[in-house]
Gaussian input, Z-matrix of N, CA and C with variables (Angstrom, degrees):
# hf/3-21g

backbone

0 1
 N
 C     1     B1
 C     2     B2     1     A1
 N     3     B3     2     A2     1     D1
 C     4     B4     3     A3     2     D2
 C     5     B5     4     A4     3     D3
 N     6     B6     5     A5     4     D4
 C     7     B7     6     A6     5     D5
 C     8     B8     7     A7     6     D6
 N     9     B9     8     A8     7     D7
 C    10    B10     9     A9     8     D8
 C    11    B11    10    A10     9     D9
 N    12    B12    11    A11    10    D10
 C    13    B13    12    A12    11    D11
 C    14    B14    13    A13    12    D12
 N    15    B15    14    A14    13    D13
 C    16    B16    15    A15    14    D14
 C    17    B17    16    A16    15    D15
 N    18    B18    17    A17    16    D16
 C    19    B19    18    A18    17    D17
 C    20    B20    19    A19    18    D18
 N    21    B21    20    A20    19    D19
 C    22    B22    21    A21    20    D20
 C    23    B23    22    A22    21    D21
 N    24    B24    23    A23    22    D22
 C    25    B25    24    A24    23    D23
 C    26    B26    25    A25    24    D24
 N    27    B27    26    A26    25    D25
 C    28    B28    27    A27    26    D26
 C    29    B29    28    A28    27    D27
 N    30    B30    29    A29    28    D28
 C    31    B31    30    A30    29    D29
 C    32    B32    31    A31    30    D30
 N    33    B33    32    A32    31    D31
 C    34    B34    33    A33    32    D32
 C    35    B35    34    A34    33    D33
 N    36    B36    35    A35    34    D34
 C    37    B37    36    A36    35    D35
 C    38    B38    37    A37    36    D36
 N    39    B39    38    A38    37    D37
 C    40    B40    39    A39    38    D38
 C    41    B41    40    A40    39    D39
 N    42    B42    41    A41    40    D40
 C    43    B43    42    A42    41    D41
 C    44    B44    43    A43    42    D42
 N    45    B45    44    A44    43    D43
 C    46    B46    45    A45    44    D44
 C    47    B47    46    A46    45    D45
 N    48    B48    47    A47    46    D46
 C    49    B49    48    A48    47    D47
 C    50    B50    49    A49    48    D48
 N    51    B51    50    A50    49    D49
 C    52    B52    51    A51    50    D50
 C    53    B53    52    A52    51    D51
 N    54    B54    53    A53    52    D52
 C    55    B55    54    A54    53    D53
 C    56    B56    55    A55    54    D54
 N    57    B57    56    A56    55    D55
 C    58    B58    57    A57    56    D56
 C    59    B59    58    A58    57    D57
 N    60    B60    59    A59    58    D58
 C    61    B61    60    A60    59    D59
 C    62    B62    61    A61    60    D60
 N    63    B63    62    A62    61    D61
 C    64    B64    63    A63    62    D62
 C    65    B65    64    A64    63    D63
 N    66    B66    65    A65    64    D64
 C    67    B67    66    A66    65    D65
 C    68    B68    67    A67    66    D66
 N    69    B69    68    A68    67    D67
 C    70    B70    69    A69    68    D68
 C    71    B71    70    A70    69    D69
 N    72    B72    71    A71    70    D70
 C    73    B73    72    A72    71    D71
 C    74    B74    73    A73    72    D72
 N    75    B75    74    A74    73    D73
 C    76    B76    75    A75    74    D74
 C    77    B77    76    A76    75    D75
 N    78    B78    77    A77    76    D76
 C    79    B79    78    A78    77    D77
 C    80    B80    79    A79    78    D78
 N    81    B81    80    A80    79    D79
 C    82    B82    81    A81    80    D80
 C    83    B83    82    A82    81    D81
 N    84    B84    83    A83    82    D82
 C    85    B85    84    A84    83    D83
 C    86    B86    85    A85    84    D84
 N    87    B87    86    A86    85    D85
 C    88    B88    87    A87    86    D86
 C    89    B89    88    A88    87    D87
 N    90    B90    89    A89    88    D88
 C    91    B91    90    A90    89    D89
 C    92    B92    91    A91    90    D90
 N    93    B93    92    A92    91    D91
 C    94    B94    93    A93    92    D92
 C    95    B95    94    A94    93    D93
 N    96    B96    95    A95    94    D94
 C    97    B97    96    A96    95    D95
 C    98    B98    97    A97    96    D96
 N    99    B99    98    A98    97    D97
 C   100   B100    99    A99    98    D98
 C   101   B101   100   A100    99    D99
 N   102   B102   101   A101   100   D100
 C   103   B103   102   A102   101   D101
 C   104   B104   103   A103   102   D102
 N   105   B105   104   A104   103   D103
 C   106   B106   105   A105   104   D104
 C   107   B107   106   A106   105   D105
 N   108   B108   107   A107   106   D106
 C   109   B109   108   A108   107   D107
 C   110   B110   109   A109   108   D108
 N   111   B111   110   A110   109   D109
 C   112   B112   111   A111   110   D110
 C   113   B113   112   A112   111   D111
 N   114   B114   113   A113   112   D112
 C   115   B115   114   A114   113   D113
 C   116   B116   115   A115   114   D114
 N   117   B117   116   A116   115   D115
 C   118   B118   117   A117   116   D116
 C   119   B119   118   A118   117   D117
 N   120   B120   119   A119   118   D118
 C   121   B121   120   A120   119   D119
 C   122   B122   121   A121   120   D120
 N   123   B123   122   A122   121   D121
 C   124   B124   123   A123   122   D122
 C   125   B125   124   A124   123   D123
 N   126   B126   125   A125   124   D124
 C   127   B127   126   A126   125   D125
 C   128   B128   127   A127   126   D126
 N   129   B129   128   A128   127   D127
 C   130   B130   129   A129   128   D128
 C   131   B131   130   A130   129   D129
 N   132   B132   131   A131   130   D130
 C   133   B133   132   A132   131   D131
 C   134   B134   133   A133   132   D132
 N   135   B135   134   A134   133   D133
 C   136   B136   135   A135   134   D134
 C   137   B137   136   A136   135   D135
 N   138   B138   137   A137   136   D136
 C   139   B139   138   A138   137   D137
 C   140   B140   139   A139   138   D138
 N   141   B141   140   A140   139   D139
 C   142   B142   141   A141   140   D140
 C   143   B143   142   A142   141   D141
 N   144   B144   143   A143   142   D142
 C   145   B145   144   A144   143   D143
 C   146   B146   145   A145   144   D144
 N   147   B147   146   A146   145   D145
 C   148   B148   147   A147   146   D146
 C   149   B149   148   A148   147   D147
 N   150   B150   149   A149   148   D148
 C   151   B151   150   A150   149   D149
 C   152   B152   151   A151   150   D150
 N   153   B153   152   A152   151   D151
 C   154   B154   153   A153   152   D152
 C   155   B155   154   A154   153   D153
 N   156   B156   155   A155   154   D154
 C   157   B157   156   A156   155   D155
 C   158   B158   157   A157   156   D156
 N   159   B159   158   A158   157   D157
 C   160   B160   159   A159   158   D158
 C   161   B161   160   A160   159   D159
 N   162   B162   161   A161   160   D160
 C   163   B163   162   A162   161   D161
 C   164   B164   163   A163   162   D162
 N   165   B165   164   A164   163   D163
 C   166   B166   165   A165   164   D164
 C   167   B167   166   A166   165   D165
 N   168   B168   167   A167   166   D166
 C   169   B169   168   A168   167   D167
 C   170   B170   169   A169   168   D168
 N   171   B171   170   A170   169   D169
 C   172   B172   171   A171   170   D170
 C   173   B173   172   A172   171   D171
 N   174   B174   173   A173   172   D172
 C   175   B175   174   A174   173   D173
 C   176   B176   175   A175   174   D174
 N   177   B177   176   A176   175   D175
 C   178   B178   177   A177   176   D176
 C   179   B179   178   A178   177   D177
 N   180   B180   179   A179   178   D178
 C   181   B181   180   A180   179   D179
 C   182   B182   181   A181   180   D180
 N   183   B183   182   A182   181   D181
 C   184   B184   183   A183   182   D182
 C   185   B185   184   A184   183   D183
 N   186   B186   185   A185   184   D184
 C   187   B187   186   A186   185   D185
 C   188   B188   187   A187   186   D186
 N   189   B189   188   A188   187   D187
 C   190   B190   189   A189   188   D188
 C   191   B191   190   A190   189   D189
 N   192   B192   191   A191   190   D190
 C   193   B193   192   A192   191   D191
 C   194   B194   193   A193   192   D192
 N   195   B195   194   A194   193   D193
 C   196   B196   195   A195   194   D194
 C   197   B197   196   A196   195   D195
 N   198   B198   197   A197   196   D196
 C   199   B199   198   A198   197   D197
 C   200   B200   199   A199   198   D198
 N   201   B201   200   A200   199   D199
 C   202   B202   201   A201   200   D200
 C   203   B203   202   A202   201   D201
 N   204   B204   203   A203   202   D202
 C   205   B205   204   A204   203   D203
 C   206   B206   205   A205   204   D204
 N   207   B207   206   A206   205   D205
 C   208   B208   207   A207   206   D206
 C   209   B209   208   A208   207   D207
 N   210   B210   209   A209   208   D208
 C   211   B211   210   A210   209   D209
 C   212   B212   211   A211   210   D210
 N   213   B213   212   A212   211   D211
 C   214   B214   213   A213   212   D212
 C   215   B215   214   A214   213   D213
 N   216   B216   215   A215   214   D214
 C   217   B217   216   A216   215   D215
 C   218   B218   217   A217   216   D216
 N   219   B219   218   A218   217   D217
 C   220   B220   219   A219   218   D218
 C   221   B221   220   A220   219   D219
 N   222   B222   221   A221   220   D220
 C   223   B223   222   A222   221   D221
 C   224   B224   223   A223   222   D222
 N   225   B225   224   A224   223   D223
 C   226   B226   225   A225   224   D224
 C   227   B227   226   A226   225   D225
 N   228   B228   227   A227   226   D226
 C   229   B229   228   A228   227   D227
 C   230   B230   229   A229   228   D228

   B1=1.4294
   B2=1.5245
   B3=1.3359
   B4=1.5150
   B5=1.5495
   B6=1.3610
   B7=1.5023
   B8=1.4250
   B9=1.3581
   B10=1.4470
   B11=1.5660
   B12=1.3995
   B13=1.4062
   B14=1.5548
   B15=1.2280
   B16=1.5121
   B17=1.4256
   B18=1.3041
   B19=1.5068
   B20=1.6302
   B21=1.2419
   B22=1.4389
   B23=1.4833
   B24=1.4263
   B25=1.5325
   B26=1.5254
   B27=1.3434
   B28=1.3897
   B29=1.6228
   B30=1.2567
   B31=1.3637
   B32=1.5361
   B33=1.3203
   B34=1.3843
   B35=1.5273
   B36=1.3323
   B37=1.5235
   B38=1.4830
   B39=1.3817
   B40=1.5157
   B41=1.5713
   B42=1.3844
   B43=1.5130
   B44=1.5143
   B45=1.3479
   B46=1.5202
   B47=1.5335
   B48=1.3742
   B49=1.4472
   B50=1.4474
   B51=1.4109
   B52=1.3472
   B53=1.4429
   B54=1.3910
   B55=1.4372
   B56=1.4973
   B57=1.4409
   B58=1.4539
   B59=1.4942
   B60=1.2762
   B61=1.5768
   B62=1.4919
   B63=1.3839
   B64=1.5494
   B65=1.5711
   B66=1.2799
   B67=1.5656
   B68=1.5567
   B69=1.3164
   B70=1.4430
   B71=1.5300
   B72=1.2915
   B73=1.3891
   B74=1.4632
   B75=1.4193
   B76=1.4019
   B77=1.4546
   B78=1.2410
   B79=1.6300
   B80=1.5079
   B81=1.3359
   B82=1.4587
   B83=1.5257
   B84=1.3204
   B85=1.4803
   B86=1.5458
   B87=1.2844
   B88=1.5075
   B89=1.5898
   B90=1.2448
   B91=1.5483
   B92=1.5167
   B93=1.3803
   B94=1.3766
   B95=1.4436
   B96=1.3203
   B97=1.4527
   B98=1.5915
   B99=1.4193
   B100=1.4999
   B101=1.4808
   B102=1.3139
   B103=1.4160
   B104=1.5457
   B105=1.4451
   B106=1.3952
   B107=1.5048
   B108=1.3863
   B109=1.4417
   B110=1.5704
   B111=1.3000
   B112=1.4240
   B113=1.4894
   B114=1.3605
   B115=1.6230
   B116=1.5474
   B117=1.3757
   B118=1.4562
   B119=1.5692
   B120=1.3633
   B121=1.4583
   B122=1.6382
   B123=1.3236
   B124=1.3106
   B125=1.6112
   B126=1.3445
   B127=1.5276
   B128=1.5134
   B129=1.4238
   B130=1.3983
   B131=1.6507
   B132=1.3550
   B133=1.4122
   B134=1.4037
   B135=1.3860
   B136=1.5372
   B137=1.4586
   B138=1.3162
   B139=1.5378
   B140=1.5366
   B141=1.3201
   B142=1.4008
   B143=1.5185
   B144=1.4188
   B145=1.4988
   B146=1.4816
   B147=1.4114
   B148=1.4539
   B149=1.4665
   B150=1.2649
   B151=1.5254
   B152=1.5306
   B153=1.3705
   B154=1.4725
   B155=1.5410
   B156=1.2787
   B157=1.4850
   B158=1.4996
   B159=1.4095
   B160=1.5203
   B161=1.5013
   B162=1.3373
   B163=1.4417
   B164=1.4729
   B165=1.3204
   B166=1.5510
   B167=1.5697
   B168=1.3533
   B169=1.4176
   B170=1.4760
   B171=1.4053
   B172=1.3765
   B173=1.6356
   B174=1.2947
   B175=1.3589
   B176=1.5494
   B177=1.4288
   B178=1.4923
   B179=1.4378
   B180=1.2296
   B181=1.5077
   B182=1.5074
   B183=1.2505
   B184=1.4862
   B185=1.5845
   B186=1.3402
   B187=1.4611
   B188=1.6270
   B189=1.3316
   B190=1.5365
   B191=1.4980
   B192=1.3663
   B193=1.4592
   B194=1.4257
   B195=1.3054
   B196=1.4684
   B197=1.6129
   B198=1.3919
   B199=1.3746
   B200=1.5116
   B201=1.3102
   B202=1.4876
   B203=1.5282
   B204=1.3998
   B205=1.4170
   B206=1.5346
   B207=1.3406
   B208=1.5176
   B209=1.4892
   B210=1.4073
   B211=1.4352
   B212=1.5083
   B213=1.3426
   B214=1.4161
   B215=1.4146
   B216=1.3071
   B217=1.4267
   B218=1.4996
   B219=1.2769
   B220=1.4479
   B221=1.4844
   B222=1.3542
   B223=1.4748
   B224=1.6287
   B225=1.2443
   B226=1.4053
   B227=1.4200
   B228=1.3872
   B229=1.3549
   B230=1.4670
   A1=110.10
   A2=114.93
   A3=112.91
   A4=113.95
   A5=107.76
   A6=114.74
   A7=114.74
   A8=118.77
   A9=122.84
   A10=112.76
   A11=115.49
   A12=119.85
   A13=117.17
   A14=113.01
   A15=111.57
   A16=112.78
   A17=118.19
   A18=118.57
   A19=105.72
   A20=113.83
   A21=123.47
   A22=107.31
   A23=105.31
   A24=113.48
   A25=107.76
   A26=120.21
   A27=124.90
   A28=110.44
   A29=119.74
   A30=123.63
   A31=111.09
   A32=122.17
   A33=123.96
   A34=106.52
   A35=116.26
   A36=119.40
   A37=104.69
   A38=114.36
   A39=117.93
   A40=112.39
   A41=113.92
   A42=118.43
   A43=111.45
   A44=116.85
   A45=123.17
   A46=103.70
   A47=119.21
   A48=119.69
   A49=112.88
   A50=116.02
   A51=123.70
   A52=109.96
   A53=119.22
   A54=127.62
   A55=107.60
   A56=117.59
   A57=120.96
   A58=115.74
   A59=112.69
   A60=113.79
   A61=110.66
   A62=116.81
   A63=115.96
   A64=109.92
   A65=113.12
   A66=119.50
   A67=105.97
   A68=109.85
   A69=112.43
   A70=120.33
   A71=114.41
   A72=120.97
   A73=120.56
   A74=114.09
   A75=118.83
   A76=113.02
   A77=124.86
   A78=126.19
   A79=105.89
   A80=120.60
   A81=120.32
   A82=114.81
   A83=113.01
   A84=122.05
   A85=110.28
   A86=116.17
   A87=124.99
   A88=106.03
   A89=111.69
   A90=115.07
   A91=106.09
   A92=124.51
   A93=120.67
   A94=118.33
   A95=115.62
   A96=123.00
   A97=107.58
   A98=112.98
   A99=114.04
   A100=106.87
   A101=119.08
   A102=122.11
   A103=110.94
   A104=117.21
   A105=121.51
   A106=116.04
   A107=116.90
   A108=120.23
   A109=105.25
   A110=127.27
   A111=127.98
   A112=111.17
   A113=112.71
   A114=120.61
   A115=108.25
   A116=115.81
   A117=114.27
   A118=108.19
   A119=114.92
   A120=120.18
   A121=107.81
   A122=121.16
   A123=128.36
   A124=109.40
   A125=114.91
   A126=116.77
   A127=113.00
   A128=118.16
   A129=118.91
   A130=112.66
   A131=112.82
   A132=118.55
   A133=118.14
   A134=109.95
   A135=118.80
   A136=110.03
   A137=115.19
   A138=123.28
   A139=106.79
   A140=118.76
   A141=122.52
   A142=114.51
   A143=113.23
   A144=124.49
   A145=114.53
   A146=116.20
   A147=122.81
   A148=109.21
   A149=118.00
   A150=121.96
   A151=109.12
   A152=117.11
   A153=120.01
   A154=110.18
   A155=120.05
   A156=124.81
   A157=110.30
   A158=112.69
   A159=122.91
   A160=111.04
   A161=112.55
   A162=121.41
   A163=112.53
   A164=116.59
   A165=122.49
   A166=105.64
   A167=125.08
   A168=123.71
   A169=113.16
   A170=116.55
   A171=116.29
   A172=114.34
   A173=114.54
   A174=121.78
   A175=110.87
   A176=116.74
   A177=110.01
   A178=117.29
   A179=117.86
   A180=124.28
   A181=114.49
   A182=116.64
   A183=117.53
   A184=104.49
   A185=108.73
   A186=114.98
   A187=107.62
   A188=109.67
   A189=112.53
   A190=113.77
   A191=115.22
   A192=115.21
   A193=117.05
   A194=119.71
   A195=121.83
   A196=104.57
   A197=116.81
   A198=117.93
   A199=113.46
   A200=117.22
   A201=121.77
   A202=113.78
   A203=117.73
   A204=121.73
   A205=106.81
   A206=117.47
   A207=115.44
   A208=117.29
   A209=117.10
   A210=121.38
   A211=111.69
   A212=118.39
   A213=116.00
   A214=118.63
   A215=120.53
   A216=123.54
   A217=116.53
   A218=114.12
   A219=119.43
   A220=114.45
   A221=116.69
   A222=124.45
   A223=114.73
   A224=117.93
   A225=121.15
   A226=120.13
   A227=120.78
   A228=130.69
   A229=118.12
   D1=146.59
   D2=177.28
   D3=-85.19
   D4=170.87
   D5=-177.24
   D6=-57.36
   D7=-21.50
   D8=-172.93
   D9=-89.69
   D10=7.80
   D11=-177.99
   D12=-68.33
   D13=148.71
   D14=177.85
   D15=-116.68
   D16=151.26
   D17=-172.75
   D18=-104.49
   D19=145.76
   D20=179.36
   D21=-153.61
   D22=143.38
   D23=178.48
   D24=-91.61
   D25=120.93
   D26=171.70
   D27=-115.94
   D28=134.66
   D29=176.08
   D30=-99.14
   D31=125.29
   D32=-175.82
   D33=-114.23
   D34=154.06
   D35=170.96
   D36=-68.34
   D37=147.08
   D38=-173.48
   D39=-51.98
   D40=-41.40
   D41=-177.01
   D42=-66.26
   D43=-34.23
   D44=-178.20
   D45=-72.22
   D46=-42.56
   D47=-178.92
   D48=-61.83
   D49=-39.99
   D50=-179.25
   D51=-60.07
   D52=-49.42
   D53=-173.76
   D54=-63.82
   D55=-43.58
   D56=172.36
   D57=-53.93
   D58=-45.62
   D59=-177.46
   D60=-70.37
   D61=-32.84
   D62=177.19
   D63=-70.56
   D64=-42.87
   D65=177.71
   D66=-54.58
   D67=-57.70
   D68=-179.66
   D69=-51.75
   D70=-45.88
   D71=171.22
   D72=-59.42
   D73=-42.85
   D74=176.23
   D75=-73.35
   D76=-19.85
   D77=179.43
   D78=-106.71
   D79=15.51
   D80=178.78
   D81=45.68
   D82=44.67
   D83=176.56
   D84=-129.05
   D85=160.67
   D86=174.32
   D87=-73.98
   D88=154.50
   D89=170.81
   D90=-59.01
   D91=-39.28
   D92=177.18
   D93=-56.29
   D94=-33.55
   D95=-173.76
   D96=-80.34
   D97=-28.71
   D98=177.72
   D99=-75.09
   D100=-38.82
   D101=-174.41
   D102=-69.40
   D103=-41.36
   D104=174.19
   D105=-62.20
   D106=-36.55
   D107=176.85
   D108=-69.33
   D109=-41.90
   D110=177.70
   D111=-54.88
   D112=-50.63
   D113=-177.66
   D114=-63.75
   D115=-38.07
   D116=-178.04
   D117=-67.13
   D118=-40.33
   D119=-178.10
   D120=-62.16
   D121=-47.04
   D122=-175.91
   D123=-63.99
   D124=-41.63
   D125=175.62
   D126=-69.97
   D127=-34.77
   D128=175.85
   D129=-64.47
   D130=-38.37
   D131=172.98
   D132=-57.27
   D133=-38.83
   D134=179.51
   D135=-67.49
   D136=-41.80
   D137=-177.73
   D138=-65.67
   D139=-40.95
   D140=178.14
   D141=-61.46
   D142=-45.30
   D143=173.06
   D144=-57.33
   D145=-41.91
   D146=178.04
   D147=-69.10
   D148=-35.22
   D149=-177.30
   D150=-71.90
   D151=-39.68
   D152=177.67
   D153=-71.96
   D154=-30.84
   D155=176.80
   D156=-64.37
   D157=-42.79
   D158=176.88
   D159=-57.78
   D160=-49.79
   D161=-174.48
   D162=-62.22
   D163=-30.89
   D164=-170.34
   D165=-105.96
   D166=7.07
   D167=-176.49
   D168=-65.82
   D169=-24.24
   D170=-177.77
   D171=-91.21
   D172=0.29
   D173=-179.38
   D174=-70.46
   D175=141.63
   D176=174.71
   D177=-60.40
   D178=152.96
   D179=174.13
   D180=-87.24
   D181=150.49
   D182=179.29
   D183=-135.29
   D184=128.01
   D185=-178.61
   D186=-67.81
   D187=163.17
   D188=175.68
   D189=-65.58
   D190=-37.56
   D191=173.52
   D192=-66.52
   D193=-32.87
   D194=-178.29
   D195=-71.93
   D196=-39.61
   D197=177.23
   D198=-59.19
   D199=-50.25
   D200=173.94
   D201=-51.89
   D202=-42.26
   D203=-179.20
   D204=-67.71
   D205=-45.92
   D206=176.96
   D207=-58.08
   D208=-43.85
   D209=174.11
   D210=-59.95
   D211=-38.99
   D212=174.54
   D213=-68.25
   D214=-36.77
   D215=174.52
   D216=-68.31
   D217=-16.58
   D218=175.50
   D219=-101.93
   D220=13.67
   D221=-178.28
   D222=64.39
   D223=18.73
   D224=171.37
   D225=-81.31
   D226=-12.65
   D227=173.47
   D228=-112.44

């Protein structure tokens, strides 16, 4: 880890901690590296979700009732 790393205390369930340690050992990484990678992936997914939401913001909305009616009219229900 670089000099700019920050320390934080995180409490894991015992099974999760064990899985992290095994994954870290198998991938020749530290537990911190595995956790950082997982957090980066989760944040990237959030960014993609927000981007998709922004792209679709102008689309017309459809109520749940209207959706069910449409599905029924097309023989899907």
